[in-house]
C-alpha positions in Angstrom: 12.2 -13.2 -53.0 14.6 -15.1 -50.4 16.8 -13.2 -47.9 20.0 -14.3 -46.0 19.6 -14.0 -42.5 22.0 -11.1 -42.5 19.8 -9.8 -45.1 16.7 -10.3 -43.2 18.0 -8.8 -40.1 19.0 -5.7 -42.2 15.5 -5.7 -43.5 13.3 -6.1 -39.9 15.7 -4.5 -38.0 15.7 -7.9 -36.0 19.6 -8.8 -34.6 20.5 -12.2 -35.6 20.5 -13.3 -32.3 16.6 -12.2 -31.8 16.2 -14.0 -35.2 17.7 -17.2 -33.7 15.5 -17.0 -30.7 12.4 -16.4 -32.4 13.1 -19.2 -34.6 14.0 -21.3 -32.0 10.4 -20.7 -30.0 8.9 -21.0 -33.9 7.6 -17.3 -33.7 9.7 -17.1 -37.2 10.0 -19.8 -39.2 12.7 -19.7 -42.4 11.1 -20.2 -45.5 14.3 -22.3 -46.3 16.7 -24.4 -44.2 19.5 -25.7 -46.3 20.2 -29.1 -44.2 23.8 -28.9 -45.7 25.3 -25.7 -44.2 22.2 -25.2 -41.7 22.3 -21.7 -43.4 18.2 -20.0 -43.2 16.7 -17.8 -45.8 13.4 -15.6 -45.3 11.1 -14.2 -48.0 8.7 -11.5 -47.7 5.9 -13.4 -45.6 8.7 -13.6 -42.7 9.0 -9.8 -43.0 5.9 -9.1 -42.6 5.9 -11.6 -39.7 9.0 -10.1 -38.3 7.4 -6.7 -37.9 4.5 -7.8 -36.2 6.6 -9.6 -33.6 8.5 -6.7 -33.1 5.7 -4.4 -32.8 4.2 -6.5 -30.2 7.5 -6.9 -28.4 7.5 -3.0 -28.0 4.3 -3.5 -26.6 5.7 -5.6 -24.1 4.1 -8.7 -24.7 5.2 -11.7 -24.0 6.7 -14.6 -26.3 4.1 -17.1 -25.2 1.3 -14.0 -25.8 2.8 -13.2 -29.5 3.2 -17.1 -30.4 -0.7 -16.8 -29.0 -1.4 -14.1 -31.3 0.1 -15.1 -34.1 -0.8 -19.2 -34.4 -4.8 -18.3 -33.5 -5.2 -14.9 -36.0 -4.4 -14.2 -39.5 -4.5 -10.2 -39.8 -5.1 -7.8 -37.7 -9.0 -7.1 -37.2 -8.8 -10.3 -35.8 -6.4 -9.9 -32.6 -8.1 -6.4 -31.9 -9.8 -8.4 -29.0 -6.4 -9.7 -27.8 -5.1 -6.3 -27.9 -8.0 -5.0 -25.7 -7.8 -7.3 -23.5 -4.7 -6.5 -23.1 -5.3 -3.0 -23.0 -7.6 -3.7 -19.8 -5.2 -5.7 -17.8 -2.7 -2.7 -18.3 -5.2 -0.5 -16.9 -5.8 -2.4 -14.2 -2.2 -2.9 -13.2 -1.3 0.7 -13.2 -4.5 1.0 -10.5 -3.1 -1.2 -8.4 0.5 0.1 -9.2 -1.0 3.9 -8.1 -3.1 2.4 -5.0 0.5 0.7 -4.0 2.2 3.9 -4.4 0.0 5.7 -2.5 -0.2 3.3 0.2 3.3 2.9 0.4 3.3 6.8 0.6 1.5 7.1 3.6 3.8 5.0 5.6 6.9 7.1 4.3 4.8 10.0 5.5 4.1 8.8 9.1 7.4 7.6 9.4 8.7 11.1 8.5 6.2 12.8 10.6 7.2 9.9 13.5 10.9 11.0 13.0 10.4 14.7 13.1 8.4 14.7 16.1 10.8 12.2 18.0 13.7 14.6 17.2 11.8 17.8 17.7 10.3 17.5 21.0 10.7 17.6 24.4 8.0 15.7 25.7 6.1 18.9 27.8 3.2 18.4 28.7 0.7 20.9 26.5 -2.8 21.9 26.9 -4.1 22.0 23.1 -7.1 21.7 20.9 -8.0 19.1 18.9 -9.8 19.7 15.7 -13.0 17.0 14.8 -11.7 13.7 12.5 -13.6 11.5 10.9 -12.8 8.0 11.6 -13.8 4.0 11.1 -13.5 2.1 14.1 -14.2 -0.8 16.2 -16.1 -0.7 19.6 -14.7 -4.3 21.7 -13.9 -5.1 25.0 -10.9 -7.4 26.2 -7.2 -7.2 27.3 -5.0 -3.9 26.0 -2.5 -6.7 24.1 -5.7 -7.6 21.8 -5.5 -3.8 19.7 -3.5 -5.0 17.1 -6.1 -7.8 16.0 -8.7 -5.4 16.2 -6.5 -2.6 14.0 -5.7 -5.4 11.9 -9.3 -6.1 10.8 -10.5 -2.4 10.3 -7.3 -1.8 8.2 -8.3 -4.5 5.6 -11.8 -2.9 6.1 -10.5 1.0 5.3 -8.1 -0.2 3.1 -6.7 3.0 1.3 -9.7 5.3 2.7 -7.1 5.5 6.0 -6.3 9.3 6.5 -4.0 9.8 9.5 -2.4 7.7 12.1 -3.9 5.1 14.2 -5.3 5.7 17.6 -7.3 4.1 20.5 -10.2 5.3 22.2 -10.4 3.9 26.1 -13.3 4.8 28.0 -12.5 3.2 31.6 -10.5 6.3 33.9 -9.1 3.0 35.6 -6.6 0.0 34.6 -8.8 -2.9 33.3 -6.5 -6.1 33.5 -9.4 -8.3 31.3 -12.5 -6.3 30.0 -11.1 -2.8 29.4 -13.7 -1.1 27.0 -12.0 -0.1 23.9 -12.4 1.6 20.5 -9.8 1.3 18.2 -10.1 3.5 15.3 -8.6 4.7 12.1 -9.2 8.7 10.4 -10.2 8.4 6.9 -11.1 10.3 4.0 -15.0 9.4 3.7 -17.3 6.7 5.4 -17.5 3.2 4.3 -19.4 0.4 4.9 -18.4 -2.5 6.1 -19.8 -5.2 8.9 -19.1 -4.0 12.2 -17.3 -1.1 11.0 -18.8 2.1 12.7 -18.0 5.2 11.3 -18.8 9.0 12.8 -16.8 12.1 13.5 -14.9 12.4 17.0 -15.8 16.3 18.3 -13.2 18.9 18.5 -12.1 19.7 22.3 -9.6 21.0 24.8 -7.1 18.5 25.6 -4.1 17.5 28.2 -1.3 15.6 25.7 1.6 14.3 26.4 4.3 12.5 24.1 5.6 8.9 25.3 8.4 7.4 23.7 9.4 3.8 24.5 7.1 0.5 25.0 3.3 0.3 25.8 4.1 -1.2 29.2 5.7 1.8 30.0 2.9 4.3 29.2 1.9 4.5 33.1 4.7 7.0 34.0 3.6 9.2 31.1 0.3 8.7 32.2 1.5 9.2 35.7 3.1 13.0 34.6 -0.5 13.9 33.1 -2.7 12.9 36.1 -0.2 14.5 38.4 -0.7 17.8 36.2 -4.2 17.6 36.3 -4.0 17.5 39.9 -1.8 20.4 40.4 -4.3 22.6 37.7 -7.6 21.8 38.7 -8.7 19.7 36.0 -11.1 16.4 35.8 -10.5 13.8 33.0 -13.2 13.5 30.9 -13.2 9.7 29.0 -12.4 8.6 26.5 -8.8 8.9 26.7 -7.0 9.3 23.4 -3.8 7.1 22.7 -2.7 8.2 18.6 0.1 5.7 17.8 2.6 8.0 15.6 5.3 5.4 15.2 4.6 1.7 16.5 4.5 -1.9 15.0 4.3 -1.3 11.2 2.5 -3.1 8.6 5.7 -4.8 7.8 8.0 -5.0 10.7 7.5 -5.0 14.8 10.0 -2.4 14.7 11.9 -1.7 18.2 9.8 -0.6 21.1 12.4 1.6 22.2 11.3 3.8 19.3 7.6 3.8 19.7 6.1 7.0 19.8 2.7 6.8 21.6 0.7 10.7 22.1 -1.7 10.4 25.3 -4.4 13.1 25.0 -7.0 13.3 28.1 -9.7 15.7 27.7 -10.4 17.9 30.5 -13.3 19.8 32.6 -12.6 22.7 35.3 
């Protein structure tokens, strides 16, 4: 039985435009092409192949993949291996997309939290209790400005295990220009194993806290307020000092330093 292209379109559920495309791509070669008129005519074997092409397109195979399947396999049993590899590839992409989605949600949540904190806080000094937190960290010595390198390395190691905002532990109570003792940290959901990365729990404790809005080079103004408070209340600072970076340079954009939001936490004894 031979069919015109219109009849073939009706039988297979393919548009004439799609049939022309598949002919051009050598996926559906008509049984006969009239040399004088250029009319295409199809037979039962074309119908079977057309349905296979339509099914594979519905499963989001590319035309190149369909050509590979049709050229290299004669029946369904022979394409099972190909379909299994396609299934594994799709599942792998789904897992990656879920991880990317979780990462984006973490960024969005942090940005929303920082915006809410900036909008509602009066930036008063407060005494508060800090709960224990599991961290992954790198302890190093150097310049404060090099903290970004440590956080970048730590972020790559911790990956999607990061469970909170970055924080720095500063073991010197005085300013150090070149040889500051610093521990760069991320809260994490569980311990990670990576060269040069420490994992431990920061203990709970009582601290004096102040939010600083603005660039890092202006943090000294907020530190002055905190140390004045400690003196007035007979408190003594205990290292390490914590800085929690609620909003700072992002993973993609540097952002506006005037909108950076840093929480200073100084643990005290009386």
